[in-house]
Structures are given as C-alpha cells and as structure tokens.
C-alpha distance (Angstrom), angle and dihedral (degrees) to the residues before:
residue distance angle dihedral
X1 . . .
X2 3.82 . .
X3 3.83 121.4 .
X4 3.75 114.0 -99.1
X5 3.78 92.3 -149.6
X6 3.83 132.1 18.4
X7 3.77 115.9 -103.4
X8 3.82 93.7 -119.9
X9 3.79 88.8 59.0
X10 3.84 91.4 57.5
X11 3.85 120.9 99.1
X12 3.96 122.8 -172.2
X13 3.71 106.0 -166.3
X14 3.76 140.4 164.2
X15 3.73 129.6 -149.8
X16 3.81 107.8 -139.1
X17 3.85 136.2 173.1
X18 3.80 144.5 116.8
X19 3.78 123.8 -70.4
X20 3.82 117.4 -58.2
X21 3.74 96.4 6.0
X22 3.84 86.7 124.0
X23 3.87 101.4 -104.2
X24 3.75 95.0 145.6
X25 3.90 93.3 44.3
X26 3.81 89.9 52.1
X27 3.82 89.4 52.4
X28 3.68 91.9 47.3
X29 3.86 91.6 51.8
X30 3.87 90.4 47.3
X31 3.88 87.7 52.8
X32 3.87 89.7 49.6
X33 3.79 96.4 46.6
X34 3.88 93.2 46.1
X35 3.81 92.2 52.9
X36 3.72 91.7 -114.1
X37 3.84 91.4 122.6
X38 3.76 126.9 19.5
X39 3.80 97.1 -152.7
X40 3.77 127.8 51.6
X41 3.72 113.2 -121.3
X42 3.72 117.6 -148.3
X43 3.84 125.4 -147.1
X44 3.83 94.5 -147.6
X45 3.85 89.1 55.6
X46 3.85 91.5 49.3
X47 3.73 88.3 -117.6
X48 3.72 105.2 111.1
X49 3.85 110.6 131.5
X50 3.84 92.3 -143.0
X51 3.82 92.7 51.9
X52 3.81 93.0 61.1
X53 3.90 99.3 147.4
X54 3.92 114.7 96.2
X55 3.87 88.2 -127.5
X56 3.86 90.8 56.2
X57 3.85 92.4 47.1
X58 3.76 93.5 48.1
X59 3.92 94.1 48.4
X60 3.86 98.6 32.5
X61 3.81 89.1 -129.6
X62 3.85 132.1 116.8
X63 3.84 110.5 -116.1
X64 3.76 104.9 167.1
X65 3.83 127.3 34.8
X66 3.74 108.2 -108.8
X67 3.75 123.0 -154.8
X68 3.89 126.8 -148.0
X69 3.82 139.5 160.8
X70 3.76 130.7 -137.1
X71 3.81 141.7 162.2
X72 3.80 132.4 -122.6
X73 3.72 131.0 171.2
X74 3.81 94.1 -19.1
X75 3.84 93.9 -48.3
X76 3.81 126.2 110.8
X77 3.81 113.2 -135.9
X78 3.76 122.4 -163.7
X79 3.74 109.8 -163.5
X80 3.83 132.6 -165.0
X81 3.93 114.2 -165.0
X82 3.89 104.2 -154.3
X83 3.78 130.3 -160.0
X84 3.76 122.4 -105.2
X85 3.73 100.1 -155.2
X86 3.78 113.3 105.7
X87 3.97 90.9 -133.8
X88 3.78 87.8 66.2
X89 3.70 96.9 47.6
X90 3.80 91.7 126.7
X91 3.78 89.6 68.0
X92 3.87 90.2 58.6
X93 3.88 93.3 43.2
X94 3.87 94.1 52.6
X95 3.86 92.7 42.7
X96 3.84 93.7 50.8
X97 3.91 89.9 47.5
X98 3.86 89.4 67.0
X99 3.76 104.0 30.3
X100 3.81 127.4 98.3
X101 3.76 98.9 -151.8
X102 3.88 140.8 -1.7
X103 3.75 140.7 -144.7
X104 3.89 108.7 -139.6
X105 3.86 107.6 -154.0
X106 3.85 116.4 -154.5
X107 3.84 128.0 -174.6
X108 3.86 110.8 -118.6
X109 3.86 87.5 -138.7
X110 3.86 103.3 39.1
X111 3.68 98.0 33.6
X112 3.87 118.5 179.3
X113 3.97 106.5 11.5
X114 3.76 125.3 -176.6
X115 3.81 91.7 -96.5
X116 3.76 90.6 51.5
X117 3.72 88.2 62.3
X118 3.80 92.3 47.6
X119 3.86 94.9 53.7
X120 3.91 90.6 40.6
X121 3.83 89.0 55.9
X122 3.73 91.3 46.6
X123 3.84 90.3 52.1
X124 3.84 91.1 48.4
X125 3.80 89.6 50.0
X126 3.86 89.2 62.4
X127 3.88 92.1 35.0
X128 3.87 92.3 -120.3
X129 3.96 111.9 173.7
X130 3.76 112.0 -127.9
X131 3.80 147.5 -157.0
X132 3.68 120.8 -155.8
X133 3.88 118.1 -138.9
X134 3.88 113.9 -169.2
X135 3.83 101.0 -152.2
X136 3.82 132.5 -171.7
X137 3.85 96.6 44.3
X138 3.77 87.6 155.9
X139 3.78 93.1 61.7
X140 3.85 124.2 106.2
X141 3.87 107.4 -97.2
X142 3.88 93.9 22.6
X143 3.84 110.6 159.7
X144 3.83 117.2 176.3
X145 3.77 96.8 -178.5
X146 3.77 93.2 47.9
X147 3.91 90.9 52.1
X148 3.81 91.2 49.4
X149 3.79 90.7 53.3
X150 3.87 89.2 46.5
X151 3.83 90.4 54.7
X152 3.82 90.9 51.2
X153 3.82 96.4 45.0
X154 3.85 103.1 35.1
X155 3.79 99.5 35.3
X156 3.76 101.4 28.9
X157 3.71 93.2 -127.3
X158 3.83 124.1 157.4
X159 3.78 94.7 -135.0
X160 3.86 124.4 -168.8
X161 3.89 112.4 -166.9
X162 3.90 109.9 -142.7
X163 3.75 92.5 -175.9
X164 3.76 140.8 24.7
X165 3.76 125.0 -152.7
X166 3.81 125.9 -109.7
X167 3.72 103.9 -134.1
X168 3.79 127.9 -29.9
X169 3.81 144.0 -123.9
X170 3.95 106.7 10.9
X171 3.79 90.8 -9.8
X172 3.89 95.7 57.9
X173 3.76 101.7 121.3
X174 3.88 103.3 157.7
X175 3.75 148.3 -48.3
X176 3.85 139.5 -81.1
X177 3.81 114.6 -130.3
X178 3.66 109.3 -141.3
X179 3.83 95.6 -162.4
X180 3.88 95.3 45.3
X181 3.76 88.9 37.1
X182 3.88 92.3 -142.4
X183 3.82 137.5 110.0
X184 3.80 119.3 -111.0
X185 3.92 111.1 -156.9
X186 3.79 117.4 -168.0
X187 3.83 121.6 -142.6
X188 3.81 111.8 -132.0
X189 3.85 95.9 -156.5
X190 3.89 91.6 61.8
X191 3.89 93.5 53.4
X192 3.84 86.4 -104.8
X193 3.88 89.5 -65.6
X194 3.79 88.9 117.1
X195 3.80 124.3 58.0
X196 3.75 137.8 163.2
X197 3.79 127.6 -140.1
X198 3.72 117.6 -136.7
X199 3.78 141.3 168.2
X200 3.96 114.0 -80.0
X201 3.80 109.3 -89.8
X202 3.84 112.8 -113.9
X203 3.78 92.6 -118.8
X204 3.84 90.7 67.0
X205 3.75 96.2 46.0
X206 3.86 95.4 100.4
X207 3.75 94.5 47.4
X208 3.80 92.8 45.5
X209 3.79 90.8 50.4
X210 3.82 90.5 53.4
X211 3.66 95.9 47.9
X212 3.81 96.3 42.2
X213 3.72 89.9 54.3
X214 3.87 90.6 48.9
X215 3.88 89.9 50.4
X216 3.87 90.9 48.9
X217 3.70 93.9 49.6
X218 3.77 95.7 46.3
X219 3.81 93.4 45.4
X220 3.88 96.7 50.1
X221 3.89 89.3 51.4
X222 3.80 87.0 66.2
X223 3.72 95.2 58.4
X224 3.92 125.0 46.6
X225 3.86 96.1 -156.4
X226 3.86 89.2 48.5
X227 3.86 90.3 50.6
X228 3.86 89.0 55.2
X229 3.72 90.5 48.5
X230 3.78 91.1 49.7
X231 3.75 94.1 50.2
X232 3.75 91.9 53.6
X233 3.86 97.1 41.9
X234 3.87 123.1 -11.5
X235 3.80 90.8 -165.9
X236 3.82 90.9 62.1
X237 3.81 94.4 71.4
X238 3.66 112.2 105.1
X239 3.96 126.4 -143.0
X240 3.91 88.5 -116.2
X241 3.82 92.8 53.8
X242 3.88 89.2 48.8
X243 3.83 92.4 48.2
X244 3.85 89.9 49.7
X245 3.86 92.0 50.1
X246 3.86 92.5 47.4
X247 3.87 89.1 49.1
X248 3.75 92.1 50.3
X249 3.82 91.8 47.6
X250 3.77 94.8 47.7
X251 3.86 93.3 49.3
X252 3.88 89.5 49.3
X253 3.80 88.1 52.0
X254 3.76 91.7 -120.9
X255 3.76 97.4 119.2
X256 3.79 141.5 25.1
X257 3.75 117.0 -143.6
X258 3.96 110.9 -143.2
X259 3.85 125.8 -147.5
X260 3.81 131.2 171.0
X261 3.81 141.3 -152.8
X262 3.65 148.1 116.4
X263 3.82 114.1 -88.6
X264 3.80 92.8 -171.4
X265 3.78 92.1 53.9
X266 3.84 90.0 41.6
X267 3.90 94.3 -117.8
X268 3.82 122.0 141.9
X269 3.93 98.5 4.5
X270 3.86 94.4 112.8
X271 3.72 90.0 52.8
X272 3.74 91.4 47.1
X273 3.94 89.8 53.9
X274 3.85 87.1 49.4
X275 3.81 90.6 53.4
X276 3.80 92.3 48.0
X277 3.77 91.0 56.0
X278 3.87 94.0 39.5
X279 3.90 102.5 44.2
X280 3.79 110.0 18.7
X281 3.80 118.7 84.4
X282 3.85 130.0 -105.5
X283 3.79 115.8 -142.7
X284 3.76 88.5 -96.0
X285 3.79 90.3 61.8
X286 3.72 97.0 61.5
X287 3.81 130.1 69.5
X288 3.79 118.9 -91.3
X289 3.77 116.0 -83.7
X290 3.85 114.9 -99.4
X291 3.74 125.9 -135.7
X292 3.74 138.1 151.9
X293 3.79 137.0 -123.7
X294 3.78 113.4 -89.8
X295 3.79 92.1 -126.8
X296 3.88 97.3 40.1
X297 3.76 117.4 40.7
X298 3.87 90.9 -172.3
X299 3.90 90.6 56.7
X300 3.90 104.5 91.2
X301 3.80 119.7 -151.5
X302 3.83 123.8 -165.0
X303 3.86 124.7 -155.7
X304 3.73 119.5 -164.7
X305 3.82 121.6 -150.6
X306 3.81 97.5 -103.0
X307 3.78 130.8 124.8
X308 3.87 90.0 -135.8
X309 3.81 94.4 57.3
X310 3.83 120.5 92.0
X311 3.78 113.4 -78.5
X312 3.85 115.9 -92.0
X313 3.90 128.8 163.4
X314 3.74 141.1 158.7
X315 3.83 123.6 -131.9
X316 3.76 104.7 -139.7
X317 3.85 105.5 168.3
X318 3.82 140.4 24.0
X319 3.72 122.4 -153.3
X320 3.76 127.3 -171.8
X321 3.86 104.7 -138.3
X322 3.82 116.2 -165.3
X323 3.78 93.5 -144.5
X324 3.90 103.6 30.6
X325 3.84 99.9 33.6
X326 3.80 114.0 -139.9
X327 3.73 118.1 14.7
X328 3.79 118.6 -165.4
X329 3.88 117.0 -160.8
X330 3.81 113.0 -152.2
X331 3.80 139.5 174.5
X332 3.83 116.8 -139.8
X333 3.72 112.2 -138.6
X334 3.87 98.9 176.2
X335 3.69 138.8 1.8
X336 3.84 128.5 7.6
X337 3.75 136.9 -75.6
X338 3.87 124.6 -149.2
X339 3.80 128.0 -160.2
X340 3.84 114.7 -106.3
X341 3.86 94.9 27.0
X342 3.66 130.7 109.4
X343 3.84 125.3 -108.1
X344 3.85 130.9 -177.1
X345 3.85 126.5 -118.8
X346 3.78 99.2 -146.7
X347 3.85 90.8 -174.7
X348 3.82 91.0 58.7
X349 3.83 96.3 29.2
X350 3.76 95.3 -128.8
X351 3.85 141.1 111.0
X352 3.85 120.2 -115.5
X353 3.79 132.3 -172.3
X354 3.76 118.4 -121.4
X355 3.82 108.0 -131.5
X356 3.89 115.4 -179.2
X357 3.75 124.8 -8.0
X358 3.83 119.1 -145.1
X359 3.77 139.3 -174.5
X360 3.74 103.8 -144.9
X361 3.67 130.2 -136.4
X362 3.91 107.7 -176.7
X363 3.86 99.1 -66.2
X364 3.86 97.6 -20.8
X365 3.78 123.7 80.0
X366 3.75 146.2 -157.5
X367 3.83 117.5 -144.2
X368 3.68 118.5 -122.3
X369 3.83 133.7 -167.8
X370 3.81 94.4 -156.0
X371 3.82 140.2 14.6
X372 3.79 120.4 -152.8
X373 3.75 136.4 -153.0
X374 3.83 116.0 -68.1
X375 3.80 93.4 25.1
X376 3.85 132.8 121.7
X377 3.89 117.9 -143.6
X378 3.72 145.7 141.7
X379 3.77 129.6 -110.3
X380 3.92 132.4 -160.5
X381 3.82 119.2 -151.4
X382 3.77 104.6 46.3
X383 3.88 97.4 114.2
X384 3.82 96.2 166.6
X385 3.74 98.8 45.8
X386 3.87 121.8 104.3
X387 3.84 136.1 176.8
X388 3.72 113.1 -60.6
X389 3.95 96.6 23.9
X390 3.77 118.5 135.9
X391 3.82 116.6 -129.9
X392 3.80 115.2 -158.0
X393 3.78 150.8 149.0
X394 3.94 108.8 -70.2
X395 3.92 90.9 -137.1
X396 3.87 92.0 47.9
X397 3.74 105.4 40.9
X398 3.82 123.9 -170.2
X399 3.89 136.1 164.2
X400 3.76 113.2 -146.7
X401 3.82 119.9 -150.9
X402 3.90 106.3 -83.2
X403 3.82 125.9 -145.9
X404 3.72 128.1 -96.7
X405 3.86 118.8 -139.5
X406 3.71 132.2 -161.1
X407 3.74 121.0 -110.0
X408 3.79 119.5 -106.4
X409 3.78 115.1 -102.7
X410 3.85 102.7 -171.2
X411 3.72 134.9 52.2
X412 3.85 143.1 179.8
X413 3.74 134.6 -172.4
X414 3.80 126.7 -118.1
X415 3.83 128.5 -169.4
X416 3.83 120.5 -171.3
X417 3.88 113.9 -127.3
X418 3.81 95.7 -136.0
X419 3.86 143.9 12.5
X420 3.80 95.3 -97.2
X421 3.83 88.2 49.8
X422 3.87 88.3 54.4
X423 3.75 89.4 60.1
X424 3.72 94.6 45.9
X425 3.81 91.2 45.0
X426 3.92 90.3 54.2
X427 3.81 93.7 50.0
X428 3.91 93.7 42.2
X429 3.86 91.5 49.3
X430 3.83 94.7 47.4
X431 3.94 89.4 52.7
X432 3.71 93.5 45.8
X433 3.82 94.4 47.3
X434 3.81 87.9 49.1
X435 3.83 90.6 54.2
X436 3.94 95.0 43.9
X437 3.87 119.9 49.3
X438 3.85 87.8 -172.0
X439 3.81 93.3 56.9
X440 3.81 118.9 80.1
X441 3.85 137.5 178.7
X442 3.75 129.9 -149.1
X443 3.85 133.5 168.9
X444 3.70 120.0 -132.5
X445 3.80 102.7 -145.3
X446 3.74 95.8 -164.3
X447 3.85 98.1 56.6
X448 3.89 93.3 23.1
X449 3.76 91.0 -129.5
X450 3.78 127.5 140.5
X451 3.85 109.9 -125.8
X452 3.77 117.8 -150.1
X453 3.81 119.6 -164.8
X454 3.80 129.8 -167.4
X455 3.79 148.1 144.3
X456 3.70 100.8 -75.2
X457 3.76 148.7 -35.0
X458 3.79 95.8 -69.0
X459 3.96 90.2 48.6
X460 3.76 92.0 53.1
X461 3.79 92.6 43.8
X462 3.82 92.2 54.6
X463 3.82 89.3 48.1
X464 3.89 92.7 52.4
X465 3.90 88.5 43.9
X466 3.84 90.4 52.6
X467 3.85 93.3 47.5
X468 3.93 90.4 53.1
X469 3.89 97.3 44.2
X470 3.81 106.3 28.4
X471 3.81 97.8 33.3
X472 3.83 99.1 27.8
X473 3.88 93.5 -129.6
X474 3.77 118.2 166.0
X475 3.74 106.4 -156.3
X476 3.79 146.3 155.1
X477 3.83 109.1 -119.5
X478 3.81 122.1 -157.6
X479 3.78 126.9 -144.9
X480 3.90 116.9 -81.0
X481 3.80 112.5 -93.4
X482 3.79 132.4 -164.9
X483 3.85 120.2 -103.0
X484 3.84 98.1 -123.8
X485 3.85 121.2 -173.5
X486 3.77 134.6 -156.4
X487 3.79 129.5 -137.0
X488 3.82 140.1 157.1
X489 3.84 133.0 -114.1
X490 3.88 99.8 -162.3
X491 3.81 137.1 40.9
X492 3.73 124.7 -108.8
X493 3.79 139.0 179.4
X494 3.76 125.0 -145.8
X495 3.84 130.4 -169.7
X496 3.87 111.4 -161.8
X497 3.80 133.2 175.5
X498 3.89 119.2 -162.7
X499 3.77 106.8 -159.3
X500 3.72 124.1 166.1
X501 3.88 124.8 169.8
X502 3.70 122.0 -170.0
X503 3.79 132.3 148.9
X504 3.80 106.8 -55.5
X505 3.83 124.3 -4.6
X506 3.79 112.9 17.9
X507 3.92 134.0 -162.0
X508 3.72 125.2 -104.2
X509 3.86 130.1 174.1
X510 3.77 131.3 143.0
X511 3.87 123.3 -175.8
X512 3.77 135.0 172.9
X513 3.83 113.4 -151.6
X514 3.67 130.5 -172.6
X515 3.89 117.2 -163.0
X516 3.82 132.1 -172.3
X517 3.77 137.1 164.6
X518 3.72 122.9 -86.3
X519 3.86 128.1 -151.1
X520 3.76 113.9 -76.4
X521 3.84 108.1 -87.9
X522 3.91 93.0 19.6
X523 3.65 95.8 109.3
X524 3.80 126.2 -158.7
X525 3.87 125.1 -26.5
X526 3.64 126.0 -178.2
X527 3.98 121.4 -163.1
X528 3.76 124.0 -167.5
X529 3.81 107.2 -147.5
X530 3.77 95.9 168.2
X531 3.83 114.1 135.6
X532 3.79 127.3 177.4
X533 3.70 96.0 28.9
X534 3.80 97.6 -86.4
X535 3.86 83.3 152.0
X536 3.72 118.5 28.7
X537 3.71 116.3 -113.6
X538 3.87 93.9 -118.9
X539 3.79 90.8 64.1
X540 3.85 96.2 52.9
X541 3.83 95.2 83.4
X542 3.90 88.3 51.4
X543 3.89 89.2 54.6
X544 3.80 90.8 52.4
X545 3.78 92.3 45.7
X546 3.86 90.5 51.6
X547 3.81 90.6 51.5
X548 3.88 90.9 49.2
X549 3.72 94.5 48.8
X550 3.83 92.2 51.7
X551 3.82 89.3 46.5
X552 3.84 91.2 57.3
X553 3.86 90.4 55.0
X554 3.83 95.7 40.1
X555 3.78 124.7 -143.7
X556 3.74 103.8 -136.0
X557 3.88 102.6 51.9
X558 3.68 104.6 -12.8
X559 3.78 97.6 -96.2
X560 3.94 125.3 122.2
X561 3.79 116.2 -81.8
X562 3.87 120.4 -125.2
X563 3.83 136.7 -174.6
X564 3.80 101.0 23.0
X565 3.85 129.9 141.9
X566 3.78 117.3 -153.0
X567 3.75 127.8 -168.7
X568 3.72 123.6 -170.0
X569 3.76 102.5 -148.7
X570 3.81 108.4 166.3
X571 3.86 145.3 -9.9
X572 3.75 143.9 133.7
X573 3.87 142.2 -120.7
X574 3.78 141.3 -154.7
X575 3.86 120.5 -125.6
X576 3.84 92.6 -131.8
X577 3.76 108.5 19.5
X578 3.83 100.6 46.0
X579 3.81 121.7 95.7
X580 3.83 140.7 157.3
X581 3.79 89.0 -99.3
X582 3.79 94.6 52.3
X583 3.91 91.6 51.7
X584 3.77 90.2 45.7
X585 3.87 91.8 54.5
X586 3.82 90.5 42.0
X587 3.87 94.7 50.9
X588 3.85 90.8 47.9
X589 3.83 93.3 52.7
X590 3.93 92.5 40.3
X591 3.87 90.1 52.8
X592 3.81 92.8 47.2
X593 3.79 91.0 54.7
X594 3.76 95.4 44.9
X595 3.96 91.1 45.3
X596 3.88 90.3 55.2
X597 3.91 89.9 49.4
X598 3.84 92.8 51.1
X599 3.83 100.6 73.1
X600 3.74 96.3 -98.9
X601 3.72 120.0 -153.2
X602 3.93 137.7 -170.7
X603 3.75 119.1 -119.2
X604 3.83 125.0 -157.6
X605 3.93 130.2 -163.7
X606 3.79 111.0 -99.2
X607 3.73 115.2 -151.5
X608 3.78 130.8 -148.7
X609 3.92 110.0 -137.1
X610 3.80 135.2 -170.3
X611 3.73 116.1 -169.9
X612 3.89 118.7 -173.7
X613 3.83 114.1 -161.2
X614 3.79 140.0 160.1
X615 3.80 110.3 -95.1
X616 3.79 95.4 -108.2
X617 3.84 92.3 62.4
X618 3.79 97.0 44.3
X619 3.88 94.9 97.8
X620 3.76 92.0 53.3
X621 4.00 91.3 45.3
X622 3.94 90.7 50.9
X623 3.82 93.7 43.2
X624 3.81 91.2 50.0
X625 3.78 91.2 48.9
X626 3.77 91.7 52.1
X627 3.78 90.6 49.2
X628 3.75 86.7 58.2
X629 3.77 95.0 59.6
X630 3.85 87.2 -100.2
X631 3.85 127.5 148.2
X632 3.72 117.8 -140.9
X633 3.85 107.3 -139.2
X634 3.78 98.4 -177.4
X635 3.77 150.1 -32.8
X636 3.85 131.7 -136.9
X637 3.81 138.5 171.7
X638 3.77 115.9 -117.7
X639 3.82 126.3 168.1
X640 3.89 93.7 -18.3
X641 3.80 91.3 -50.7
X642 3.79 130.0 104.3
X643 3.88 109.9 -128.1
X644 3.84 112.1 -151.3
X645 3.73 115.7 -159.6
X646 3.83 115.3 -159.2
X647 3.77 149.3 151.9
X648 3.71 124.7 -137.8
X649 3.82 139.8 162.5
X650 3.86 112.2 -94.5
X651 3.96 89.9 -130.7
X652 3.87 88.3 68.2
X653 3.85 95.1 46.1
X654 3.69 101.6 71.4
X655 3.75 113.7 123.0
X656 3.79 90.7 9.9
X657 3.84 94.8 132.8
X658 3.82 91.8 61.9
X659 3.84 92.9 41.1
X660 3.80 90.7 52.0
X661 3.80 91.9 48.1
X662 3.87 94.1 51.8
X663 3.76 95.1 47.5
X664 3.78 94.1 50.4
X665 3.83 100.4 36.4
X666 3.89 88.8 -108.7
X667 3.84 90.6 -59.7
X668 3.95 98.6 110.0
X669 3.71 125.8 73.1
X670 3.87 135.3 179.5
X671 3.87 145.4 -163.3
X672 3.73 123.1 -150.0
X673 3.81 131.8 -174.9
X674 3.76 134.4 175.3
X675 3.84 113.9 -89.8
X676 3.80 110.1 170.7
X677 3.75 147.9 -42.5
X678 3.74 116.1 -96.8
X679 3.84 135.5 177.4
X680 3.83 115.9 -78.6
X681 3.99 112.5 -127.0
X682 3.81 109.5 -100.6
X683 3.89 96.3 -115.9
X684 3.82 90.5 53.5
X685 3.78 93.8 43.5
X686 3.82 89.8 55.1
X687 3.85 89.4 53.0
X688 3.88 90.7 49.6
X689 3.76 93.6 49.6
X690 3.79 90.7 48.0
X691 3.77 91.6 51.6
X692 3.75 90.6 50.4
X693 3.75 91.7 53.8
X694 3.89 90.4 50.3
X695 3.74 90.6 51.6
X696 3.95 90.5 51.3
X697 3.81 89.9 49.9
C-alpha cells in the first residue's frame, strides 16, 4: 500500500505546559483551523474534544494525553495534548519519549511556572526540539517581553522571537512577523479566522528594528556560511536562508523560536501551525532510533525511519476502552504494520496478533489497514503488551530503550461493599494499573483491604472516581496515607536455625546473614558468599526469596524496606529435613532479627514545593509552611508575585490546596513534586509505629 503522505511531511508533536497555560485550547484551535473539527470546543464549557474523559470535563483539566491527527499545508501533524498537573507527569514523560518535537505553551501573565520547568527538563532529557508559544496575550497583565526573558533566565533556553505582539491585554490586535516584516491584524468578528496583512505601524518601528537585528544575529550563528555572508553584507541574507538556519538550529536543540497569540481569541494559531511545519523536525530529520539485541544488551541496533526497514515500534500508552477492550498506543520507528498479521513483543519474548489498527482522534477513531514508519496509532488485540514494550519483526528483533517511571508516594485503602463489587473492583484495578505505570495495587492480608498507591491526592481521587463511574464499583474509601519506608543505619550479623520436628519429615534450615546500609536510592542487593557447599546451591534462591518477602512487610513498623545490602555468609542443611520452604522461612526470620539489631529508622517522602502568592500574603504562606515541618529554601519576585521555594514532608501537606486558598483569598497557588526520602524525626516515628499497631489490633 502506497504512503498517503511523504515521511518528510510528517510532524509528531506534543503540546506541553503548566496548568492553565491553555494547552488544550491551543489544540482545539489547531483542530478547528485544520478542518479536523467544525466547531470550537471550550475547556471551561466541558466541551473540549481532547478532554473527553468525564473527570476532565468536570474539572477543566487534562488528565490523560490524547492523540489526534490533522493536515496543514500538505503536512500531516500527529498531536498529543499532555496534562499540566504534576500528579500526571507520567503522561508527559511517556509522550515526550516518542515525539519528534514539542510546542511549549506559556501564559503571557504567569510566564515560567514550576511545572513549566518540570516539563521543559523532561523534554531536554529526551532531546526534543521545541517551539515556544506565549499564549493569553489578551489577558490583564500580559507581558510578552517579560516572559521571553523568563524563558531565557529560568529555563536556560537560547530563544529567538520570530514575532512581536501588537498591543497587549484588551488592545492585543495582532502580531508583527519579523521574517516577513509585516503586520498581521486579526478580525474579531470572524473568530480570528480572517486577518489582513498591513505595513508595520510607525510606533513599532524601533522595537521591530531591535528584535529583527537580534533574530538575524542569532540565526547566522547557526550556520558558518551564513555568518560569512552576514559579515560581508547583512542585507544580502534572504528570508529563505534565515528560515533554513532557524530550522537547522531548532532541530539541533540549539535555539527555541518564540511566537505569540491568544488561542482563546483565535489569534496567532495559523502562524503557529506554519512554524510547526517549518521548524520542527520530521522523523527523517532526526538520528535513527537506537535499540539493542534482546540477547545481548551491549550489541547496539539502529533503525532508520523507512517503510522498507524491518518493523520496530514502541508501545507508549495503554487505554481501557469500554467498546473495544484494550487499546495499545504505539509509535512506529521503522517498517510497516498491517492489520491481521503477527508481530513480536521483544520485551516479553512472545508473538501477538494485530487485531484492528486505528488512527486516533481523542476518543474517536478511523480504521486503517496499515500504519507506516513515523506514524502514531493504536491497535486492538495485543493483550500482553504494556507501556514501554518494544514491538518488532520476529526475524529482526530489537529492544528499544524503555521508560523509567517514579515510584508512588501516597496510598489509600479501598474496600468493596459487596461480593459482586469485589469482582468489579478486581477487574477495574487491573485495567487502571495496566494504563498507568505510576499506579500500583497491593492487598493487606491482615486487614483484608486493597491498598492503592499513586503520585498524589488528585491522582488517587481520579482513580477512585473512575472506579465508581467507569467500572460501577461501590466501595468504602479510606483517607490518603503516606507511603513510608524503612531502612537501617548500622550493620548487623544474625545466626538463625529453623528446626521443626513433627511426626514424619521435619524442617531444618540454618543461615548466617550479615546486613548493612546501602546508599540512598541503591535499593536491595543480595550477595551469596557461601563457599564449600555449607548450603547447597539449589537452596540459595529460596534464601533470597525469604529476605525479599520479609522486606516487603517490614520489621520495624510494617512498611517496605529499602536500601539494604544482605550477605549470606554461612549456614548448614540436613539431607532429609531441608527444603526450599524451610530455607525461605529461616531467611525471613533471620533477616527480621538482624534488621531490628541494625538501628532501623523510618523514612518519609519529602516534597519540593513552589508556592506563588501576592506579596501581602507571603508572611502567612511562609508561617504555614514552617508549621508543616517545612524548610523555606528561598524567595524571589516574579511577575508581581512572591515565589516561595520550600521542602516539606508529604504527611504534613494533606489539604494544603484548600489551606493556601483560604489564607490568600484564593489568589495563591502552588506546585509540588516528590524530591527524596528522608528520616522521620524520632518522636513522630514513635507515633506512626503506635498507630500502625492500633490498626493491626
């Protein structure tokens, strides 16, 4: 089957930003202007097409990254609209992993906010070329030039404004294009669809001269031959040469072109689409994707974006669809995939049959017979595939670099009200955990409760809401709790014998374990130092298993153990009475005793917080933060707001959103993300252990 559009005319882009910068509104306008939708959907009405989930429409936020496809000037643009809330950072992470370029949206009033920095760092991690779009130029307090400086100073970006605004706030009427050297004025009565091009008004001449000179200087630095031409005669450089240099610099991640507009008022969106096609890369412009041989991690394999190469793709998102079942979103890096054929999941080492292939548009879909290199699509039928799995040709296997996700830091308990609810809960949780790698489920055998763990209060609230509405589960939900951890601060050695004699065959196992602390974040390491066969080799895995099982339950306060190294140094066995089970039980008890002798401590998640508040409320914000065992790290003024940077334990931050709102008359906001685990003060640790004991009773 022939390609519908050449690969160099394909753009895979993401729209990324902090909360309320207008990402979804920008996407809705793009869909409208490209003819993909005939009516503009508004976020505040709950009618945005890309926010199709009930929970998104109710809250006016994006929770899940939605994919869509549209066409502009002979180009095909695959777009992913990502969430801005830090609790759903996994959605941004996995989208950036498979995208070729991104549009970073900034609010012309708020500028660079803490979450902007997070998504910017994520995009730098995957070396994603970017265009910046300064949105909401019509808002009170909009300041284009201040935001441009913010992006330079706070994000360390080499920015190159391609436009400057004409007016701001209520007087924002259009933009001046510094490449075309003309003014573009939008007509309000046609929803901004119609505009007229005029000569640049005299009052902007000075500003235009300054910024055009800046554009010229930065562009010629990206191309040696252009620099020579510039030094001879700067007027000899053509618009086409400048565009080529800016494109080259953007793709190499050396510069970030900046545009402006007001998506809500439909101003500047067409120019943004032009910039996406002109400056962001196609799959052909980027280096081949790198993977490795499934049997040899050291052996590198490259896959070029070409339909004739062997097939390779990365599954980056799973979605439970009520009508279709499990949808697997994937990005094809090389080759083609046809409906009804077989592919190989090299991460799992198994073949799977491709059911239906679909080009997605939010939660609607177009059926396709074939998906080619460079495309993003969804497939039904891959039951064993999860996020991060590589799909490839069985005769040409490759494993692409998977994604790493942060560990959950908050949990809550949930108990179904009836037996039928128990079954529905099980199915719902299985589906949701498959969709979201940062959401985990465990069962507490002692209390018979199901424990859900996630990235924050909002994350867990959405999970519970989806269980009730999508899976019709009636359940009693406990209060959110902090995911504490245990570790040790000293080393200890324990010698333990497990001997049980009943009628018939008994149980015998004997181990000597030495445990000592590992570096924070190192995790668990087990070292077998048995020599001379004092414990037969077949029982060693059972010893490790026993230790791991005990670590999951914890010995100090019942929380999982982290950052511990365990050495098996000696032991003995019995020819008849020894078994794997005996060694597992023995190792578990031996580790428990050693752990309690190694100065155990409790760890709690520590959060990094940035609160922005009008100056008159700063004293209250700082005082409240200190009362929550928080440490204020610094304060700075930004866009008439005082930004307070702090760290505080997660356990003290419950209900912070409403407390901050009430102390600032609703004018302050904040962002919070997990930073590290640190030791809980002794007096508080005692209380936590006591509470845990009461629950067990």
